[in-house]
N, C-alpha and C positions, 0 to 999 in steps of 0.2 A: 514517371512510369505508368504508361496506361494499361489497357488489356483488353480482350476480344470478347464478346458475348458467348464465343464458343469455349473461351477458359472460363468460365465465372460465372455464367448463368445455371441456376439448378433450382430445383424444390427441395423443400426440405424433406426428408425422411418421416413418414408416420403423419405427415399435415394434408388434413383430407380437404378439399375444394369446397368454400362452402359452409367450412364449420364455426365460420365467425365473421364479424365485418373486418373487411381487411384495409388497411393504411397502406398507401404509395406515397414513400418520399423519396422524388423525383429530384434529378438534375444534378446529385452534389459530387465533390469526388470523394469517395469513400478509401480511407484508409483501412484497410483488412484486420491487421493486425498480426499477422502470420509472420514479418518480418521483409515479406516481399512483394506482396502484393497490392497497388492501386489502382483503383478502378474511377477511370473518367466518367463524367455526365451517367450517373448509374441510376438505376431504379432500384430501389432497395423496398420488399415487399412485405409487411409486418404483418400477423394474424394473431389474435389469442397473445399477444406477447411476445411472440416469436418469430425469428426471420424464416418466412416462407420461401423467396426468392430472392435475389440479387444479380443482379449484370444488366445489360443495355435493354433501355426501354422498347426499343423495337421487336425484342426476343420476348414480349409480354402480351398473354392475350388482352386486347382492350378490353375491360369491363366499368360500365358507367356509375355503378352502385359502389366503388370504389372511393372510399375519402382520400383526395391529395395532396399532400403539402408540400410546396414547391421548394425546394432547398438549390435552386440554381445560383453557383457563386460560391456556394458554402463548401466546409471541407467536414467530412464527418469521419471521426472515428471512435474504437470501441471506448467503453466507460472505463476507468483507472481502478485496480485491484491491488492495494497494499499491504502486504501481509508482514506488517512490519512496524507498528506505534505503538504511543500508549496513549489510551482515551481517558477523558475525566477528569484529568489536571489543570489543562490549562483553561485559565479565563484570563483575560483584559490582556497582559503583556506578558504572561508567564505560568510556569507551572508551581504547583504547589501541592501539597498535600492536603489542606486548609478547602481546595477549591472541588476536593473527589466527591460525587453523589452520583446518583441514578439521574436525578434532573440533566447533568452536565455532560453524562455521556449520551442521554438525547438529542443533547444541544449539538455535539460533535458529531452525532450521526447525522442532524439535516445538513452542519454546513459541507462535511463533505458529501455529499448527496448534492447539493447545491454547489459545488464545484465539482461534479463528473465522476465521484469515487464511489462505485457501486457495492465495492465488498471494503470491507476494514478488519484486518487482526491485530488485538491488541495485545501485547507479548509479554506477558508475565506479572504485570504490576497489578493486577485486578485485587482490590483491598474485599475481603468476608463475602466473597463471590458475588459480589454486587453484579460483575458483571458477566457470569455464566447466569445469574436468574434473569436478567434482561435479556440474555439471548437466547433464551429458554423459552421467554413470553417470545418474544420477537418470529421465532422460528413455529410457536403456535398459531402465529395470528391473531395476537391479544391487543396487538396497536391498532388503533384506527389510523393514526399517522401513518402513510405509506413515503414519504418523501423523507425516507432514512436508506443510508445505506446498511448492507447485511453487517452484521456483528460476528465477529469471529472473537475467542480467548484463550490465550493459555491459561488462564487462572491467575494465581502464584508462582512465579519463578523461583527457583533455588540457588542459593549464595551458601557462603563460608561464614560464619561471624568472625569479626574481628574483634577482639578483647579490648576494652577501654575508649573501643570508639564504635562510628558506622559503618557494617559491611559493604562490601566492593557494591552493593546493587545501585539503582536509580539511586542522587542525590533525595527525588524528591519521594521515593518510596521506600525507602531502604527498612523503613519498619512494617511493611506492607508484603515483603518476600518472606519466603521461607530459608532460614538460618539452620545447617545442618553441617556435622563433624563425621557421620558415621554414613557406608553403605546402608545400611537396615533402614533408619531412619530416612534416607534421598528414598530408599525403593518405597518406604511405606506414604511416603508424599505423594509419590507418583501413581503410586496404586489409585489414594484418594483424589487426586485429580480426574485419573481415568475416570470413576465410579459419578462422578459429576459428568462424564463426556467432555474434557475439554478440549481443544480441539489441537493443542500443541503441547508438549514440555520446553519450558526455557530455563537453562542456567548460564549463571555469569562465572566464568573462568579467570578473566585477567585479575591483577594487582592492585590494578591502578598505579602504575609508575610505583610500583613498589610500598605502597603507602595501603594496602590490603591485603588480609588473607584470601589465600587461596583455598578453590577448593582441590581438594587431594585426588591423585588418580582412581584409586578404587572407589571412592566419591561418585565421581562425574561418569565413569563406565557404568557403573550402578542405576545409574538416574538413565543413562542412553538405554540399556539392558534392559530394564524394567519399563521404560515409552514404548522399546520395541516389541516386548512382549504383549503390551495394549494396543499396541496399532497405531501408536503415537509416532510423531516425527520430534526428535528433539534440537533445537536451536541454540547455540552456542554464541555468549558473547566472548568475543575474544580481543586482542590487540596487536598479539606480534605473531610472526610466522611460525614461531615455535608453539604459541599455545594454538594457533590453527592447526599444527600437524598434531598435537595432541588431541583435541577434538575429534580431528578425522579417524584418528587410530583408535580412538573409542567408539567411534560408531556415529558420530553426530550426522544429522541430515542437511543440517544449514549452519552457516556462520552468517551470524547478525550482522558481523560487519566487515568490512576489508581487515586484512592485518597492515597496520601502519608502518610495521620495520620489522627488519630492515626489506631489502625488494626480496620479491618470491623467487627459491631456487626451482630447479627440475623437481627434484623429490616433493616438492606441494604441488607442483601443477599436476604430478604424475596420481598423486594421493587423489586431488579435485576432481580430474575427468575421470580417472579410473575407477572411480567412485560412485562419481556423478552428484556430486554435493553440490548442493545449491548455495551461492553465495549472497546476501543481500547487499545492495549496492551503498546506501546510506551513507551519502556524498553531499548532501546540502546544507545538513547540519554544522559542518567542518567548513563549511563555503567562504572563504576569505572573498565575498564579491561586495564588503562596502554594503551602504544603506540605501541604495539608489532604488532596489525594489519594493521599497517602503515607497515608494511613489503611484505605482501601478494602482489603477482604478479600480480593479477586481479586487484586490486587497480592500481597498475603503468600504466595497460592495458589504462587509459582515463585520469588518473591525472598525472600532469608532476612531476618532481624531488622537484623542488622548492617549489610546492604547497605541496606537504608531508613534505617536512623539515619544513614548517611555520606550518602547521598542529601539527606535532612532540614538536615543540617549545611551542606551547600553550597548549598543552597537559602536558607537563612537570613541565609547570611555575605553573597548577593547581595542581598539583600530593602533595597528594594521594588522592584527590580530583575529582571526574570529573569536568566539566566545567560548568555545573548546574547542581545546590543541592548538595546533601552527600551522602557520604557511606551509612551512617546511614538510609536517605531517601529510597538509592536504595533498600538496603536489605529489609527493609518496603514492597519496592513495590512489591520484589520475592515472600515475605511471602503474600501478598494480592494477586498476581495472585495464587498461588498454594491455596489460599483457594478459589478462585472465581471457577477454572477451579475443584476443588473437590463437589463444591456445585452448579453447573450444570451452572454457570453463560454463559451467551453467548459472550465468547472472541476472538476477532478478532485481527487480525495482523495489526499494527500502526506502521511506521518506525519515525512519525515525520519528514520525508523526509526535505532536504533541508537548515537547519540552522546547526550552531555549527560544530560535527563532522558529521554531515548527508550528505554525500557527494549522490549525486542523484544516482540511480544505486547500490550502492553498499551499503548502509545504509539498504537496506532491507534485504543483506544476514546477514548483524550485527544483526538485528532485530531476523534474525530465531536463529540463534547462542545464542543469548542472553535470548530467550524464552528455547531453551533444556537447558542451564547452569541452568537457574532457578528450571530445575526439571518437564517440560511439557514434554510427551513421544513425541518420532522424529514422528510418523506418526500423532499424535496432531497438531503439530507445523502447519507440512505442510499444513492440514487442514483450520488450522488458516488463513494462508495465500494463501488460492487459493479460497475452496468451501465456506467460512462462508463470507468473505469481497464481494465475487464475489455475492452471495445471498440477502447481504445487499445493494449494490448498483443495484438489480434488474436486474442481469445480468444471464437470466437463461440457455444462451448458453455457457455458460465457466464455469471454477472452477474445474472442474474435467475431467478424462479421460475417456469419455465413451461414448457407441454410440449415432450418434444425438448432441453431444458437440463439439464448434469448435477445431480443430487442435493447440492449442496454448501449447506447450510444450517446456522446457529446455533440452539439450544432456547433459549428468554429466558423465566425467569419474570416478567417483567413487562416494559411495554411500550414502546420507544425512543422511541416518537412521542411517547409523555408525557414523560419525559425522557429524557435520550440517553443518559445516565450508566444507563440501565439496559441496553445492549448490553455493559454488562458483568457482568449477572447471568445466565450463561450455564449451562443445565444440563446442556446436551451439545452437540456440533458432530459433524454428518455431512459427510464428503468422498466422492464418489461415491456416496452412499447407503449408506455405512458409517459407523456409529460410530467418533471419534476415542476410543482408551481415555486418556482426560485421567489416570484415577487412575495408570496407569503411567508417562507422562509426567511428571507430579507427582514421583513415587517416583525415575525418573531422573535427573530435572533436580537434584532436592534434596539426591540423595547424591552428583551428579557423578561414577560409579564407571565410564564408560564406554569401552572401549579405544581407540587409537589408529584411524584410518582412513587405510587406504591405496592407491596409486593403482595 
């Protein structure tokens, strides 16, 4: 799908010629990220970390002072934005509370940047405000390390206590989430999150197949109402269609998962589309795709062989079922995804990174593959992972490759529109027009010699 210079050439509004040195990325096939446009043999002009012009090389005024980077034969796509994962818990081949630390969070942010993820939102599993403090330091520019994904966090999410048992929150963070049984306490917790400038509010609604206590309607309605009073979006962890309807009627802005059972009915589709509720895809965490993906060379770049072997053993021990849920539930999710896409539901990429098989940075590419395998058109898959999550997080400066946007992009040796696993064939990553030092990240991550982070 090509494009003409007249359609796509343009100058970024407010960018002054000569404001700084320009870099011309020349000759690539560019996937814009809007779900529609692809520009072949493109010229991408970047100045001061911002895209100034994009379009045909013939439409650009020659300038011998520019630095030119030849990208002939390459494909460029926007950097990924993941609004749903859990940071700081993964190490080796799995997630555990014992792994959680500021050091590990920064390690994950490096891994994410290495794999082309520019923004990552941790959704509800912050411990002792560690994520909030790191996020604040990052936004103040206190880290010398620029090769980090931008961190967003919902702080500590909300769940009902289960008497005599751990609550229905994430297995690795049941002690980190906030337990509540009253609307008043729930509102107080949301107010505390708002005072810390949390980026969203997360609550767990489902009962984990009848094994855990559920939040009562007056409690989750209070959570959503208080979140909205402070300008925060509320994301609901749900399992069934009925859970989804309850969350939406309470005013939830986001469903953190696709409902697994039963098939969506007309009422749910109408609620989702009329209220423009975002639904996170969260497919790959449950995909029964075996262990072949562990042989991808891109995974081995940041994950040692012993950890890969351990992951393989875990997957084979659960075969033919995935590590979570069942093959049947996954097929229902794929069918529901297609139904939602066809109905115009606002589907947003989510890798649920940081637990089970969801290796930080690589999980995002597994999610792209899962979406394409489920039958979503390739251009829509890219849009779901770039433009839509950026818009959901209120990031007007990124998500697509257009004049005026940040120059956050991946340079690939193969075209993901032909095979979505080509998103892993990364030659380089640029964040704000600056190349990420992937070699340095690889050396640092694999040696794990960095010192402690202090607050």
